[in-house]
Structure formats: C-alpha cells, structure tokens
C-alpha positions in Angstrom: 27.4 171.2 104.9 30.3 173.4 105.6 31.9 175.6 108.3 32.8 179.2 107.7 34.5 181.9 109.7 32.0 184.7 109.6 32.9 187.1 112.4 35.8 188.0 114.8 34.9 186.3 118.1 33.7 183.0 119.5 31.6 180.3 117.9 28.3 180.6 116.1 25.8 177.7 116.0 22.9 177.6 113.7 20.5 174.6 113.1 23.0 172.3 115.0 25.6 173.2 112.4 29.0 174.6 113.6 30.5 177.7 112.0 33.9 179.1 112.9 33.9 182.9 113.4 36.5 185.2 112.1 37.4 187.3 109.1 38.0 184.7 106.4 36.1 181.6 105.2 37.1 178.2 106.6 36.3 174.8 105.1 34.5 172.3 107.4 33.8 168.7 106.7 30.3 167.5 105.7 28.4 165.9 108.6 30.2 168.0 111.2 27.7 168.7 114.0 27.7 169.7 117.6 25.4 170.5 120.5 26.1 173.3 122.9 24.8 174.9 126.1 25.8 177.0 129.0 26.2 175.2 132.3 25.5 176.4 135.8 28.9 178.1 135.9 28.2 180.0 132.7 30.8 177.9 130.9 30.2 177.1 127.3 30.0 173.4 126.7 30.4 171.9 123.2 29.7 168.2 122.4 31.1 167.1 119.1 29.2 164.7 117.0 30.5 161.8 114.9 28.1 162.0 111.9 31.0 161.8 109.5 32.4 158.6 111.0 35.3 160.6 112.6 36.3 159.8 116.3 35.3 162.3 118.9 38.9 162.8 119.8 39.6 164.3 116.4 36.7 166.8 116.8 37.9 167.8 120.2 41.4 168.3 118.9 40.0 170.4 116.0 38.0 172.5 118.4 41.0 173.2 120.7 43.3 174.0 117.7 40.7 176.4 116.3 40.4 178.2 119.6 44.1 178.7 119.7 43.9 180.5 116.3 41.7 183.3 117.7 44.4 185.7 118.8 42.1 188.7 119.3 44.0 190.9 116.9 41.3 191.1 114.2 38.8 193.8 114.4 35.1 192.8 114.4 32.9 193.7 111.5 29.2 194.3 111.5 28.8 192.6 108.2 30.0 189.1 107.3 33.0 188.8 104.9 32.5 185.1 104.3 33.5 183.8 100.9 34.1 180.4 99.3 37.5 179.0 100.1 39.9 178.5 97.2 41.3 175.1 96.3 44.8 176.2 97.3 43.6 177.3 100.8 41.5 174.2 101.1 44.5 172.0 100.4 46.7 174.0 102.8 44.1 173.7 105.6 43.6 170.0 105.1 47.4 169.5 105.3 47.7 171.7 108.4 44.9 169.7 110.1 46.4 166.4 109.1 49.8 167.3 110.5 48.5 169.1 113.7 45.9 166.7 115.0 46.9 163.5 116.7 44.5 160.6 116.5 44.8 159.1 120.0 42.9 156.0 119.2 45.2 155.3 116.3 48.2 156.0 118.6 46.9 153.4 121.1 46.7 150.8 118.3 50.2 151.6 117.1 51.7 151.3 120.5 49.9 148.0 121.1 51.3 146.6 117.8 54.8 147.7 118.5 54.8 146.2 122.0 53.7 142.8 120.5 56.6 142.6 118.2 59.2 140.1 119.3 62.8 139.5 118.4 64.3 136.4 116.8 66.0 133.9 119.1 69.3 134.8 117.5 69.0 138.5 118.4 72.2 139.9 120.0 72.4 141.3 123.5 72.6 144.8 122.1 69.5 144.3 120.0 67.6 142.9 123.1 68.7 145.9 125.2 67.6 148.4 122.5 64.3 146.6 122.2 63.7 146.8 125.9 64.6 150.5 126.0 62.2 151.1 123.1 59.3 149.2 124.7 59.9 151.0 128.0 59.4 154.3 126.2 56.3 153.0 124.6 54.9 151.9 127.9 55.7 155.3 129.4 53.9 156.9 126.5 50.9 154.6 126.9 50.8 155.5 130.6 50.4 159.2 129.7 47.6 158.4 127.3 45.6 156.3 129.7 45.6 159.0 132.3 42.4 160.0 130.3 39.5 157.8 131.3 38.3 157.7 127.7 41.7 156.4 126.5 41.8 153.8 129.3 38.4 152.5 128.1 39.7 152.5 124.5 42.7 150.5 125.4 40.4 147.9 127.1 38.2 147.9 124.0 41.0 147.2 121.5 42.3 144.3 123.6 45.3 146.1 125.1 45.2 144.0 128.3 46.3 140.9 126.4 49.4 142.9 125.2 50.2 144.1 128.8 49.8 140.5 130.1 52.1 139.3 127.4 54.7 141.9 128.7 54.2 140.8 132.3 54.6 137.1 131.3 57.8 137.4 129.4 59.2 140.9 129.7 62.2 142.2 131.7 61.4 143.6 135.1 61.6 147.2 133.8 58.8 146.3 131.3 56.8 144.3 133.8 56.4 147.0 136.4 55.5 149.6 133.7 52.8 147.3 132.4 51.4 147.0 135.9 51.5 150.8 136.2 49.4 151.1 133.0 46.9 148.5 134.4 46.6 150.4 137.6 46.0 153.7 135.9 43.4 152.2 133.6 41.5 150.5 136.4 41.6 153.2 139.0 38.0 154.5 139.6 37.0 153.0 136.3 34.4 150.2 136.9 34.0 149.3 133.3 37.7 148.7 132.9 37.9 146.8 136.2 35.1 144.5 134.9 36.7 144.0 131.5 40.2 143.5 132.9 39.0 141.0 135.6 37.0 139.1 133.0 40.1 138.9 130.8 42.3 137.4 133.5 44.4 140.3 134.9 44.4 139.2 138.5 46.5 136.0 138.4 49.2 137.8 136.4 49.6 140.8 138.7 49.2 138.6 141.7 52.1 136.5 140.6 54.3 139.6 140.4 53.9 140.1 144.1 56.4 137.4 144.5 58.9 138.9 142.0 62.5 139.2 142.9 62.4 142.9 141.8 61.1 145.3 144.4 59.7 147.8 141.9 57.7 145.0 140.3 56.3 144.0 143.7 55.4 147.6 144.4 53.7 148.3 141.0 51.9 144.9 141.1 50.6 145.9 144.6 49.4 149.2 143.1 47.6 147.4 140.3 45.9 145.0 142.8 44.8 148.0 144.9 43.3 149.8 141.9 41.5 146.7 140.8 40.3 145.9 144.3 38.7 149.2 145.2 35.0 149.3 144.3 34.8 145.9 142.5 32.8 143.2 144.1 34.1 140.6 141.7 37.7 141.4 142.4 37.0 141.5 146.1 35.6 138.0 146.0 38.7 136.8 144.1 41.0 138.5 146.6 39.2 136.8 149.5 39.4 133.4 147.9 43.2 133.8 147.5 43.7 134.7 151.2 44.5 138.3 150.2 45.0 139.4 153.8 47.6 136.7 154.3 49.4 137.5 151.1 49.7 141.2 152.0 50.8 140.4 155.6 53.5 138.2 154.2 54.6 141.0 151.8 55.0 143.4 154.7 57.2 140.9 156.6 59.3 140.4 153.4 59.6 144.1 152.6 59.6 145.7 156.1 62.5 148.0 155.1 60.7 149.3 152.0 58.5 152.1 153.1 56.6 152.4 149.9 55.6 148.8 149.9 54.8 148.7 153.6 52.6 151.9 153.3 50.7 150.5 150.3 50.1 147.1 152.1 48.8 148.9 155.2 46.5 151.0 153.1 45.1 147.9 151.4 44.5 146.2 154.7 42.8 149.3 156.0 40.5 149.4 153.0 39.6 145.7 153.6 39.2 146.1 157.3 37.0 149.1 157.0 34.3 147.0 155.2 35.3 143.4 155.4 33.5 140.5 153.8 32.9 137.4 155.8 36.0 135.8 154.4 38.1 138.9 155.0 36.9 139.0 158.6 38.0 135.4 159.1 41.4 136.1 157.6 41.9 139.3 159.7 41.3 137.2 162.8 43.5 134.4 161.6 46.4 136.8 160.9 45.6 139.0 163.9 48.8 138.3 165.9 51.0 139.0 162.8 49.0 142.3 162.1 49.4 143.4 165.7 53.1 142.8 165.6 53.4 144.8 162.3 51.4 147.7 163.8 53.5 147.9 167.0 56.8 147.6 165.1 55.8 150.1 162.4 54.6 152.8 164.9 57.6 152.4 167.1 60.3 152.4 164.4 58.9 154.1 161.3 60.9 157.1 160.2 58.4 157.8 157.4 55.4 159.8 158.7 53.0 158.4 156.0 53.9 154.8 156.9 53.3 155.6 160.6 49.9 157.2 159.9 48.9 154.2 157.7 49.6 151.9 160.6 47.6 154.1 163.0 44.6 154.2 160.6 44.7 150.4 160.3 44.8 150.1 164.0 41.7 152.3 164.4 39.8 150.3 161.7 40.6 147.1 163.6 39.8 148.6 167.0 43.4 148.1 168.2 44.1 151.7 169.3 45.2 150.4 172.8 48.3 148.9 171.1 49.8 152.3 170.7 49.4 153.6 174.2 52.8 152.4 175.4 54.6 153.0 172.1 57.0 155.9 172.0 
C-alpha cells in the first residue's frame, strides 16, 4: 500500500501499484493506483486512479511535482536501497506536498464563494471600488482555470453559471464582460457545458448584454453567444426564434466603427449562412438588403484586413460575390 523510490530513473509499475524510482524511500498514500501504457508515438501515458477518494487533479499535480525532482544527478544502482521512511521524513514530505499542490477544484469553489459575497447597502464608494477590483481579479483567475476543459466542466458541475449570471445581472460593466468571457471559454467546443449552460438559462442573460451601453460588454457577450451557438442544435433553435440574424445585423449597424464587433458579427452570420436552418434562411432573405449594404460598405471602406476578409467570406456563403466586382 505504499510508494517507494527504488532506483535512479523513471517510474516502476508493479501489479498496478505505483513506485517512485530513486535512491531513497518515499511514502505514498494507500489506495494510490495508476494504469500506464506507451502510445503510438512511444510516449509514456499515466492515468491516475482515485481509489483513495482524492481528485485526479491532485494525482496529476503529484506526478508532475515528482518528475521535477528527478534531476539526473544521482548515480543508478544495480541493487535497491529502499528502506522504511522515518516519521520525521514522512511529516516533512506530507507538509511539502500539502504546500506545493494546488487543489484546482477547491480553488473553483473558493472563487465562486467570493464572487457571491455582496456588500451592505451602506458600503462606501471606496469599498465598492475595492470590491469590484477584487472580483475582477477573481474572474481573471477563473478565466485562466477554465482554459482547461476539465475545469470548465467542474465549474458547470458546481453551479458556477448561477454565480456568473448573478454578476451579469448586477455587476459593473468590467465584471459583466469578464463573466461573459468565462462563459465563452467554458462553452467553446465543449458540448456538455453548452448543454448545461443552455438548460440553466445562460442565453437570455448574454443576449441582453448585446444591448449594453458598454462596447466591451457587447463584444464579450457576442463572443459568448458565438461559443454557445457553434455545434449546439438547442442553442441554434433558440437563436433562430429570437431573430438572431436581425439582432446581429442591427449590432453591425450600431457598431460599424468598432472593427472587433463588426468582424465577430460577420463571422457569426457566415457560420449561420453556411448551414442555415429554415428559420435562418427566412431571416437571411428578410434582412438581405441590409446585409448587402453592410458587405459593400465594409469591403469598400474597411481598413482592417480581417474585417474585410470576414465580409468577403460572408458574401461567398450567400452567393453574393458579384457585389464586390465594382468595389475598389
């Protein structure tokens, strides 16, 4: 039931039990198990078990920490020098592991709880400003964490969306757009999160921010809509029922000087036009004159190459290439 360093290089597996290799003995927790294999690229793959009730993220961190300790300076021996670990060394190792391994799942919960804390109505302006700054840092930290698809799923599982929607409903613009960015990152290419977020009511909240007075809020809400929309039939149906094409066309007209918003709008329209539902097709026809005007104006005046290319790609998807023949 233990792990021991018994050599100078690599990892030794015996009977699905993991042993560290090295010159001295190392303590390992009971129930620690792993499976391993070589893949087609001859890379050694280790899958950590959770027999001891410990999250996989902790085992992964332990594995990575242990690898870093192999500095290659210890000579190999033909005979094992493994020996029982002393109580003093065991206590030191436990303390080192506790201080050096971050439980990401616990970190998600802590961030969620801090974001949900409110201020009393009598709070001073300075207190409100400090609270906003603190929560902005928390959302930035959360964004880094959910770059991992596993952490994005974990956030969904612990009810993190309700916290983000609370921020969107009552937070300052700087917090609202950060919450939208976290939603977008979680949902991007992640069908299970898309399904969960849609079921829990994310679309009306981010849709409403498309009408925000803050340009960054509109941009990040648009990003969240795009990430929810792609690959989700449920979200696509909701989008069509809201006249999504018309909403995005109106946004282009409103933000025609904002290259980032215009580019994202054109990309969403191109995605929809490339494989339209029956409702989308009707909306594209209904808004056809406005879309043609947008395309001609964008190609003829755009100083941003990416915006121009987005307009050209949309024109191709709609079969409107002839619009660009006389545009210089």
